[in-house]
The first five atom37 places (N, CA, C, CB, O) and aatype in JSON, in Angstrom:
{
  "aatype": [12, 3, 0, 7, 9, 18, 0, 0, 19, 0, 0, 1, 0, 7, 1, 10, 4, 6, 4, 7, 4, 7, 6, 0, 13, 7, 7, 7, 12, 0, 15, 1, 0, 16, 10, 3, 8, 13, 1, 7, 1, 11, 2, 0, 6, 15, 19, 6, 15, 4, 17, 13, 10, 1, 17, 3, 8, 8, 6, 0, 11, 7, 15, 15, 1, 14, 3, 0, 0, 16, 17, 19, 1, 11, 13, 9, 0, 8, 4, 7, 11, 8, 7, 18, 19, 0, 6, 11, 6, 11, 0, 10, 16, 1, 10, 6, 19, 10, 11, 16, 11, 13, 14, 6, 11, 11, 11],
  "atom_mask": [
    [1, 1, 1, 1, 1],
    [1, 1, 1, 1, 1],
    [1, 1, 1, 1, 1],
    [1, 1, 1, 0, 1],
    [1, 1, 1, 1, 1],
    [1, 1, 1, 1, 1],
    [1, 1, 1, 1, 1],
    [1, 1, 1, 1, 1],
    [1, 1, 1, 1, 1],
    [1, 1, 1, 1, 1],
    [1, 1, 1, 1, 1],
    [1, 1, 1, 1, 1],
    [1, 1, 1, 1, 1],
    [1, 1, 1, 0, 1],
    [1, 1, 1, 1, 1],
    [1, 1, 1, 1, 1],
    [1, 1, 1, 1, 1],
    [1, 1, 1, 1, 1],
    [1, 1, 1, 1, 1],
    [1, 1, 1, 0, 1],
    [1, 1, 1, 1, 1],
    [1, 1, 1, 0, 1],
    [1, 1, 1, 1, 1],
    [1, 1, 1, 1, 1],
    [1, 1, 1, 1, 1],
    [1, 1, 1, 0, 1],
    [1, 1, 1, 0, 1],
    [1, 1, 1, 0, 1],
    [1, 1, 1, 1, 1],
    [1, 1, 1, 1, 1],
    [1, 1, 1, 1, 1],
    [1, 1, 1, 1, 1],
    [1, 1, 1, 1, 1],
    [1, 1, 1, 1, 1],
    [1, 1, 1, 1, 1],
    [1, 1, 1, 1, 1],
    [1, 1, 1, 1, 1],
    [1, 1, 1, 1, 1],
    [1, 1, 1, 1, 1],
    [1, 1, 1, 0, 1],
    [1, 1, 1, 1, 1],
    [1, 1, 1, 1, 1],
    [1, 1, 1, 1, 1],
    [1, 1, 1, 1, 1],
    [1, 1, 1, 1, 1],
    [1, 1, 1, 1, 1],
    [1, 1, 1, 1, 1],
    [1, 1, 1, 1, 1],
    [1, 1, 1, 1, 1],
    [1, 1, 1, 1, 1],
    [1, 1, 1, 1, 1],
    [1, 1, 1, 1, 1],
    [1, 1, 1, 1, 1],
    [1, 1, 1, 1, 1],
    [1, 1, 1, 1, 1],
    [1, 1, 1, 1, 1],
    [1, 1, 1, 1, 1],
    [1, 1, 1, 1, 1],
    [1, 1, 1, 1, 1],
    [1, 1, 1, 1, 1],
    [1, 1, 1, 1, 1],
    [1, 1, 1, 0, 1],
    [1, 1, 1, 1, 1],
    [1, 1, 1, 1, 1],
    [1, 1, 1, 1, 1],
    [1, 1, 1, 1, 1],
    [1, 1, 1, 1, 1],
    [1, 1, 1, 1, 1],
    [1, 1, 1, 1, 1],
    [1, 1, 1, 1, 1],
    [1, 1, 1, 1, 1],
    [1, 1, 1, 1, 1],
    [1, 1, 1, 1, 1],
    [1, 1, 1, 1, 1],
    [1, 1, 1, 1, 1],
    [1, 1, 1, 1, 1],
    [1, 1, 1, 1, 1],
    [1, 1, 1, 1, 1],
    [1, 1, 1, 1, 1],
    [1, 1, 1, 0, 1],
    [1, 1, 1, 1, 1],
    [1, 1, 1, 1, 1],
    [1, 1, 1, 0, 1],
    [1, 1, 1, 1, 1],
    [1, 1, 1, 1, 1],
    [1, 1, 1, 1, 1],
    [1, 1, 1, 1, 1],
    [1, 1, 1, 1, 1],
    [1, 1, 1, 1, 1],
    [1, 1, 1, 1, 1],
    [1, 1, 1, 1, 1],
    [1, 1, 1, 1, 1],
    [1, 1, 1, 1, 1],
    [1, 1, 1, 1, 1],
    [1, 1, 1, 1, 1],
    [1, 1, 1, 1, 1],
    [1, 1, 1, 1, 1],
    [1, 1, 1, 1, 1],
    [1, 1, 1, 1, 1],
    [1, 1, 1, 1, 1],
    [1, 1, 1, 1, 1],
    [1, 1, 1, 1, 1],
    [1, 1, 1, 1, 1],
    [1, 1, 1, 1, 1],
    [1, 1, 1, 1, 1],
    [1, 1, 1, 1, 1],
    [1, 1, 1, 1, 1]
  ],
  "atom_positions": [
    [[116.78, 86.16, 237.3], [115.51, 86.33, 237.31], [115.05, 85.39, 236.31], [115.14, 87.67, 237.11], [115.21, 85.35, 235.09]],
    [[114.2, 84.37, 237.44], [113.5, 82.86, 236.93], [112.19, 83.79, 235.52], [112.28, 81.69, 238.93], [111.37, 84.61, 235.93]],
    [[112.28, 83.48, 234.16], [110.8, 83.92, 233.81], [109.93, 83.52, 233.99], [110.46, 84.05, 232.96], [108.88, 84.16, 234.04]],
    [[110.06, 82.23, 234.18], [108.62, 81.62, 234.06], [108.04, 82.26, 236.14], [0.0, 0.0, 0.0], [106.84, 82.46, 236.28]],
    [[108.77, 82.43, 237.19], [108.57, 83.32, 237.75], [108.41, 85.14, 238.23], [108.88, 82.82, 237.94], [108.37, 85.73, 239.31]],
    [[108.37, 85.54, 236.85], [108.13, 86.81, 236.21], [106.71, 86.98, 235.75], [109.04, 86.98, 235.07], [105.76, 87.74, 235.89]],
    [[107.1, 85.79, 235.08], [105.25, 85.79, 234.46], [104.19, 85.23, 234.55], [104.97, 85.61, 233.44], [103.31, 85.11, 233.7]],
    [[104.27, 84.57, 236.37], [103.69, 84.0, 237.05], [103.29, 85.22, 237.71], [104.28, 82.96, 237.62], [102.12, 85.28, 238.08]],
    [[104.15, 86.3, 237.93], [103.64, 87.5, 239.55], [103.03, 88.19, 238.54], [105.03, 88.68, 240.78], [101.95, 88.58, 238.99]],
    [[103.2, 88.6, 237.18], [102.67, 89.41, 236.64], [101.77, 88.96, 236.01], [103.3, 90.01, 236.1], [101.34, 89.88, 235.31]],
    [[101.05, 87.79, 235.81], [99.87, 87.57, 235.54], [98.85, 87.63, 236.87], [99.92, 86.33, 234.84], [97.65, 87.89, 236.8]],
    [[99.61, 87.33, 238.11], [98.74, 87.27, 239.52], [98.54, 89.31, 239.23], [100.01, 86.44, 241.53], [97.6, 89.91, 239.74]],
    [[99.21, 89.76, 238.68], [99.3, 91.48, 239.52], [98.22, 91.76, 238.2], [101.4, 92.76, 239.61], [97.49, 92.69, 238.53]],
    [[98.0, 91.43, 237.3], [97.4, 92.29, 235.98], [97.69, 93.52, 235.93], [0.0, 0.0, 0.0], [98.88, 93.72, 236.13]],
    [[97.12, 94.36, 235.77], [97.25, 95.57, 236.02], [97.46, 96.77, 237.36], [96.44, 95.67, 235.5], [98.04, 97.86, 237.4]],
    [[96.88, 96.17, 238.13], [97.15, 96.24, 239.61], [98.6, 96.3, 240.91], [96.54, 95.2, 239.8], [99.09, 95.22, 241.21]],
    [[98.98, 97.14, 241.35], [99.82, 97.29, 242.35], [99.57, 96.43, 242.95], [99.87, 98.28, 242.99], [98.39, 96.11, 242.77]],
    [[100.44, 95.4, 244.11], [100.0, 94.36, 244.48], [100.11, 94.92, 246.29], [100.89, 92.98, 243.78], [99.62, 94.23, 247.18]],
    [[100.69, 95.96, 246.51], [100.87, 96.77, 247.82], [99.75, 96.52, 248.26], [101.17, 98.26, 247.82], [99.93, 96.09, 249.4]],
    [[98.36, 96.54, 247.96], [97.37, 96.56, 248.46], [96.46, 98.08, 248.53], [0.0, 0.0, 0.0], [95.6, 98.37, 249.37]],
    [[96.93, 98.9, 247.41], [96.83, 100.77, 247.61], [95.29, 100.52, 246.37], [98.92, 102.22, 246.7], [94.25, 101.17, 246.46]],
    [[95.52, 99.53, 245.41], [94.41, 99.4, 244.26], [94.61, 100.42, 243.5], [0.0, 0.0, 0.0], [93.65, 101.01, 242.99]],
    [[95.78, 100.78, 243.3], [96.3, 101.83, 242.05], [96.71, 100.68, 240.87], [97.94, 102.99, 242.58], [97.1, 99.51, 240.94]],
    [[96.36, 101.83, 239.5], [96.93, 100.47, 238.48], [98.24, 101.05, 238.15], [95.94, 100.04, 236.86], [98.53, 102.24, 238.28]],
    [[99.02, 100.11, 237.69], [100.46, 100.2, 236.8], [99.87, 101.71, 235.62], [100.89, 98.13, 235.64], [98.76, 102.25, 235.65]],
    [[101.12, 102.06, 234.65], [100.38, 103.32, 233.64], [101.7, 103.24, 233.15], [0.0, 0.0, 0.0], [102.56, 102.39, 233.37]],
    [[101.72, 104.54, 232.28], [102.8, 104.94, 231.2], [104.07, 105.54, 231.91], [0.0, 0.0, 0.0], [105.26, 105.23, 231.78]],
    [[103.49, 106.42, 232.67], [104.62, 107.32, 233.28], [105.27, 106.78, 234.11], [0.0, 0.0, 0.0], [104.68, 105.86, 234.66]],
    [[106.89, 107.07, 234.65], [107.92, 106.54, 235.2], [107.24, 105.8, 236.86], [109.16, 107.85, 235.26], [107.43, 104.65, 237.25]],
    [[106.47, 106.87, 237.54], [105.94, 106.6, 238.9], [104.77, 105.66, 238.64], [105.48, 107.97, 239.7], [103.87, 105.7, 239.47]],
    [[104.68, 104.98, 237.82], [103.57, 103.98, 237.61], [103.76, 103.22, 236.86], [102.48, 104.32, 237.31], [102.87, 102.79, 236.13]],
    [[105.22, 102.77, 236.79], [105.76, 101.74, 235.79], [105.76, 100.51, 236.77], [107.38, 102.13, 235.07], [105.96, 100.65, 237.98]],
    [[105.5, 99.24, 236.15], [105.15, 98.12, 236.95], [106.62, 97.63, 237.54], [104.3, 96.95, 236.04], [107.48, 97.9, 236.7]],
    [[107.03, 97.14, 238.46], [108.38, 96.7, 238.9], [108.39, 95.38, 239.92], [109.05, 97.97, 239.64], [107.93, 95.26, 241.06]],
    [[109.01, 94.52, 239.17], [108.69, 93.42, 240.08], [110.16, 93.58, 241.79], [108.9, 91.61, 238.77], [111.31, 94.0, 241.88]],
    [[109.16, 92.96, 242.76], [110.22, 93.34, 243.99], [110.18, 92.1, 244.72], [109.79, 94.71, 245.06], [109.14, 91.51, 245.01]],
    [[111.54, 91.66, 245.04], [111.93, 91.0, 245.85], [111.67, 90.9, 246.74], [112.59, 91.0, 245.95], [112.76, 91.18, 247.25]],
    [[110.68, 90.6, 248.03], [110.47, 91.52, 248.97], [111.36, 90.81, 250.07], [108.87, 91.8, 249.31], [111.49, 91.47, 251.1]],
    [[112.12, 89.39, 250.02], [113.28, 89.67, 250.81], [114.78, 89.51, 250.4], [113.13, 88.94, 251.84], [115.73, 89.18, 251.11]],
    [[114.76, 89.92, 248.62], [115.7, 90.43, 248.41], [115.98, 89.14, 247.48], [0.0, 0.0, 0.0], [115.41, 88.06, 247.63]],
    [[117.05, 89.47, 246.38], [117.18, 88.82, 245.78], [118.43, 87.31, 245.87], [117.14, 89.72, 245.02], [118.39, 86.22, 245.3]],
    [[119.27, 87.81, 246.69], [120.08, 86.68, 247.41], [118.9, 85.59, 247.79], [120.96, 87.3, 248.92], [119.08, 84.46, 247.31]],
    [[117.41, 85.83, 248.79], [117.02, 84.72, 249.18], [116.34, 84.24, 248.07], [116.33, 84.75, 250.33], [116.11, 84.82, 247.0]],
    [[115.94, 82.68, 248.58], [115.15, 82.16, 247.35], [114.23, 82.77, 247.07], [114.68, 81.0, 247.37], [113.43, 83.15, 247.92]],
    [[114.08, 83.06, 245.62], [113.25, 83.96, 245.03], [112.04, 82.71, 244.75], [113.99, 84.86, 243.61], [112.42, 81.55, 244.89]],
    [[110.82, 82.94, 244.42], [110.0, 82.41, 244.15], [108.32, 83.35, 244.17], [110.3, 81.32, 244.95], [107.99, 84.29, 244.9]],
    [[107.71, 82.81, 243.32], [106.34, 83.58, 243.1], [105.69, 83.91, 244.15], [105.38, 82.91, 242.38], [105.05, 84.95, 244.0]],
    [[105.59, 83.27, 245.51], [105.19, 83.59, 246.92], [105.82, 84.72, 247.55], [105.43, 82.5, 247.77], [105.23, 85.23, 248.5]],
    [[107.06, 85.26, 247.12], [108.27, 85.46, 247.72], [108.6, 86.85, 247.1], [109.34, 84.27, 247.45], [109.5, 87.62, 247.44]],
    [[107.59, 86.99, 246.05], [107.79, 88.06, 244.66], [106.48, 88.87, 244.5], [108.04, 87.15, 243.04], [105.41, 88.27, 244.41]],
    [[106.53, 90.19, 244.48], [105.29, 90.42, 243.93], [105.29, 92.09, 243.14], [104.15, 90.21, 245.25], [106.33, 92.72, 243.31]],
    [[104.12, 92.83, 242.27], [105.03, 93.47, 241.3], [104.12, 95.08, 242.15], [104.8, 92.89, 239.1], [102.95, 95.29, 242.46]],
    [[104.83, 95.57, 242.21], [104.59, 97.58, 242.73], [104.79, 98.41, 241.75], [105.75, 98.36, 243.9], [105.38, 98.22, 240.68]],
    [[104.25, 99.37, 242.16], [104.36, 100.75, 240.88], [105.62, 100.66, 241.75], [103.12, 102.59, 240.7], [105.98, 100.09, 242.78]],
    [[106.3, 101.85, 240.46], [107.74, 102.37, 240.6], [108.04, 102.6, 241.58], [108.13, 103.33, 240.05], [108.92, 102.11, 242.28]],
    [[106.7, 104.13, 241.93], [107.05, 104.86, 243.18], [106.96, 104.2, 244.35], [106.32, 105.95, 243.35], [107.89, 104.34, 245.14]],
    [[106.03, 103.51, 244.66], [105.65, 101.99, 245.71], [107.49, 101.75, 245.72], [104.29, 100.13, 244.62], [108.37, 102.38, 246.32]],
    [[107.55, 100.77, 244.93], [108.96, 100.56, 244.91], [110.2, 100.95, 245.63], [109.17, 100.84, 244.06], [110.99, 100.3, 246.3]],
    [[110.12, 102.29, 245.26], [111.03, 103.25, 245.9], [111.28, 103.4, 247.2], [110.73, 104.32, 245.62], [112.28, 103.19, 247.88]],
    [[109.84, 103.91, 247.52], [109.28, 104.24, 249.05], [110.05, 102.91, 249.68], [107.24, 104.25, 249.3], [110.93, 103.1, 250.52]],
    [[109.69, 101.53, 249.23], [109.45, 100.59, 249.86], [110.92, 100.41, 250.38], [108.73, 99.54, 249.1], [111.17, 100.34, 251.58]],
    [[111.99, 100.33, 249.26], [113.42, 100.48, 249.23], [114.1, 101.53, 250.54], [0.0, 0.0, 0.0], [114.84, 101.26, 251.49]],
    [[113.65, 102.42, 250.21], [113.7, 103.67, 251.47], [113.42, 103.52, 252.7], [112.87, 104.72, 251.31], [114.05, 104.14, 253.55]],
    [[112.27, 102.54, 253.09], [111.43, 102.09, 254.36], [110.54, 103.77, 254.76], [112.77, 101.39, 255.91], [110.46, 104.43, 255.8]],
    [[110.04, 103.94, 253.49], [108.61, 105.49, 253.77], [107.76, 104.85, 253.52], [108.38, 107.06, 252.76], [107.84, 104.29, 252.43]],
    [[106.42, 104.57, 254.45], [107.35, 105.43, 255.74], [107.78, 105.17, 257.1], [106.78, 106.47, 256.08], [108.25, 105.91, 257.96]],
    [[107.5, 103.91, 257.08], [108.5, 102.56, 257.3], [108.4, 101.4, 257.18], [108.89, 102.36, 258.24], [107.42, 100.77, 256.79]],
    [[109.69, 100.9, 257.62], [109.69, 99.07, 256.91], [108.55, 98.79, 257.41], [110.95, 97.72, 257.45], [107.71, 98.42, 256.58]],
    [[108.16, 98.84, 258.7], [106.94, 97.67, 259.21], [105.29, 98.0, 258.28], [106.61, 97.98, 261.36], [104.47, 97.21, 257.81]],
    [[105.32, 99.58, 258.31], [104.32, 99.31, 256.8], [104.6, 98.65, 255.93], [104.05, 100.26, 255.99], [103.6, 98.41, 255.25]],
    [[105.55, 98.16, 255.52], [105.64, 97.51, 254.01], [105.73, 95.79, 254.56], [107.36, 98.18, 252.92], [105.59, 94.89, 253.74]],
    [[105.92, 95.56, 255.7], [105.65, 94.25, 256.15], [104.45, 93.61, 256.54], [106.28, 94.1, 257.02], [104.04, 92.45, 256.53]],
    [[103.84, 95.19, 257.02], [102.68, 95.04, 257.16], [101.53, 94.57, 255.67], [102.47, 96.32, 257.82], [100.74, 93.63, 255.69]],
    [[101.72, 95.34, 254.73], [101.25, 95.63, 253.15], [101.66, 93.93, 252.43], [102.45, 97.27, 252.26], [100.94, 93.34, 251.62]],
    [[102.89, 93.45, 252.97], [103.38, 92.19, 252.36], [102.27, 90.81, 253.37], [105.48, 92.11, 252.68], [101.64, 89.88, 252.86]],
    [[102.39, 91.21, 254.95], [101.56, 90.04, 255.21], [100.11, 89.86, 254.54], [101.39, 90.03, 256.63], [99.57, 88.79, 254.24]],
    [[99.51, 91.4, 254.34], [98.28, 91.17, 253.52], [98.09, 90.2, 252.41], [98.0, 92.27, 252.98], [97.39, 89.21, 252.2]],
    [[98.98, 90.86, 251.81], [99.16, 90.37, 250.19], [99.31, 88.89, 250.28], [100.6, 91.05, 249.33], [98.83, 88.1, 249.46]],
    [[100.13, 88.51, 251.48], [100.51, 86.74, 251.46], [99.03, 86.09, 252.22], [102.32, 86.23, 252.71], [98.67, 84.92, 252.17]],
    [[98.47, 86.98, 252.78], [96.91, 86.59, 253.0], [96.04, 86.2, 252.39], [0.0, 0.0, 0.0], [95.16, 85.37, 252.62]],
    [[96.43, 87.19, 251.06], [94.98, 87.28, 249.79], [95.42, 85.91, 249.14], [94.96, 88.95, 248.28], [94.54, 85.11, 248.82]],
    [[96.42, 85.68, 248.99], [96.47, 84.58, 248.19], [96.76, 83.39, 249.28], [97.6, 84.77, 246.99], [97.34, 82.71, 248.43]],
    [[96.81, 82.9, 249.98], [97.08, 82.09, 251.01], [98.61, 81.27, 250.52], [0.0, 0.0, 0.0], [98.98, 80.26, 249.92]],
    [[99.13, 82.43, 251.23], [101.06, 81.82, 251.08], [101.48, 82.05, 252.17], [102.31, 82.62, 250.01], [102.04, 83.06, 252.61]],
    [[101.14, 80.9, 252.76], [101.27, 80.62, 254.47], [102.83, 81.09, 254.63], [100.99, 78.66, 255.06], [103.25, 82.19, 254.99]],
    [[103.67, 79.73, 254.2], [104.79, 80.59, 255.1], [105.55, 81.63, 254.34], [105.93, 79.61, 255.73], [106.77, 81.56, 254.5]],
    [[105.12, 82.58, 253.56], [105.96, 83.65, 253.58], [104.9, 84.37, 254.28], [106.57, 84.22, 252.18], [105.25, 85.4, 254.86]],
    [[104.06, 84.14, 254.33], [103.13, 85.27, 255.61], [103.8, 84.96, 257.05], [101.05, 84.79, 255.82], [103.9, 85.8, 257.94]],
    [[104.23, 83.63, 257.14], [104.53, 83.25, 258.9], [106.05, 84.31, 258.28], [104.82, 80.81, 259.71], [106.35, 85.27, 258.99]],
    [[106.79, 84.09, 257.16], [108.29, 84.71, 257.71], [107.89, 86.43, 258.16], [109.75, 84.66, 256.13], [108.25, 87.03, 259.17]],
    [[107.04, 86.93, 257.03], [106.64, 88.46, 257.39], [106.66, 88.79, 258.79], [105.22, 88.81, 256.94], [107.34, 89.68, 259.29]],
    [[105.69, 87.82, 259.52], [104.97, 88.37, 260.77], [106.58, 87.71, 261.6], [102.93, 87.51, 261.27], [106.97, 88.37, 262.57]],
    [[107.17, 86.85, 261.33], [108.6, 87.01, 262.28], [109.04, 88.25, 261.98], [109.9, 85.93, 262.0], [109.15, 88.98, 262.97]],
    [[109.38, 88.85, 260.7], [110.03, 89.67, 260.38], [109.66, 91.47, 261.33], [109.81, 89.45, 258.83], [110.36, 92.37, 261.79]],
    [[108.38, 91.22, 261.21], [107.73, 92.38, 261.92], [107.5, 92.64, 263.55], [106.5, 92.38, 261.38], [107.28, 93.68, 264.17]],
    [[107.64, 91.18, 263.99], [108.03, 90.67, 265.22], [109.51, 91.18, 265.76], [107.97, 89.18, 265.07], [109.72, 91.43, 266.94]],
    [[110.61, 91.32, 264.58], [111.67, 91.89, 264.99], [112.13, 92.72, 264.86], [112.25, 91.58, 264.93], [113.31, 92.92, 265.13]],
    [[110.98, 93.92, 264.16], [110.99, 95.61, 263.93], [110.59, 96.13, 264.92], [110.17, 96.24, 262.88], [111.1, 97.17, 265.34]],
    [[109.63, 95.57, 265.48], [108.22, 95.89, 266.74], [110.11, 96.09, 267.94], [106.31, 93.59, 267.33], [110.42, 97.22, 268.32]],
    [[110.9, 95.04, 268.24], [111.83, 95.08, 269.06], [113.11, 95.78, 269.25], [111.99, 94.2, 269.09], [113.84, 96.01, 270.21]],
    [[113.13, 96.22, 267.07], [114.21, 97.22, 267.13], [113.92, 98.41, 267.19], [114.98, 97.19, 266.21], [114.84, 99.2, 267.42]],
    [[112.92, 98.77, 267.06], [112.37, 100.19, 266.78], [110.78, 100.25, 267.02], [112.71, 100.63, 265.19], [109.89, 100.36, 266.17]],
    [[110.66, 100.11, 268.88], [109.55, 100.17, 268.89], [108.93, 101.25, 268.92], [109.26, 99.61, 269.56], [109.59, 102.26, 269.13]],
    [[107.46, 101.38, 268.7], [106.44, 102.23, 268.64], [106.71, 103.37, 269.61], [105.19, 101.53, 268.9], [107.15, 102.93, 270.67]],
    [[106.55, 105.05, 269.6], [106.67, 105.66, 270.59], [105.18, 106.22, 271.04], [107.7, 106.6, 270.34], [104.12, 106.41, 270.43]],
    [[105.56, 106.37, 272.21], [103.8, 106.74, 272.73], [103.73, 107.73, 272.42], [103.21, 106.74, 274.18], [104.77, 108.33, 272.17]],
    [[102.76, 108.26, 272.33], [101.98, 109.78, 272.13], [101.85, 110.24, 273.38], [100.45, 109.82, 271.44], [101.32, 111.33, 273.59]]
  ]
}
């Protein structure tokens, strides 16, 4: 992990989870801040491809709870908020793949 990327993402997040929930980081385990590499560590990591999440949200994302598409949508919104056009486009492509693999069930 590049220390400069970590510091820049931490500064951008401040005290709030970046998934869009508006929840603050705290002292307890569930609310501890964790760095998430949205596309995984093996892919080129950057300030644009990483975000700080509460630990409980990081665990939910990693377990695809409630589903992977939800987390991709959250990341798309995050990228839009910060003007990360290239990362947003990659996430939109990922969302389309998910829709193809896991079409929504009709109610």
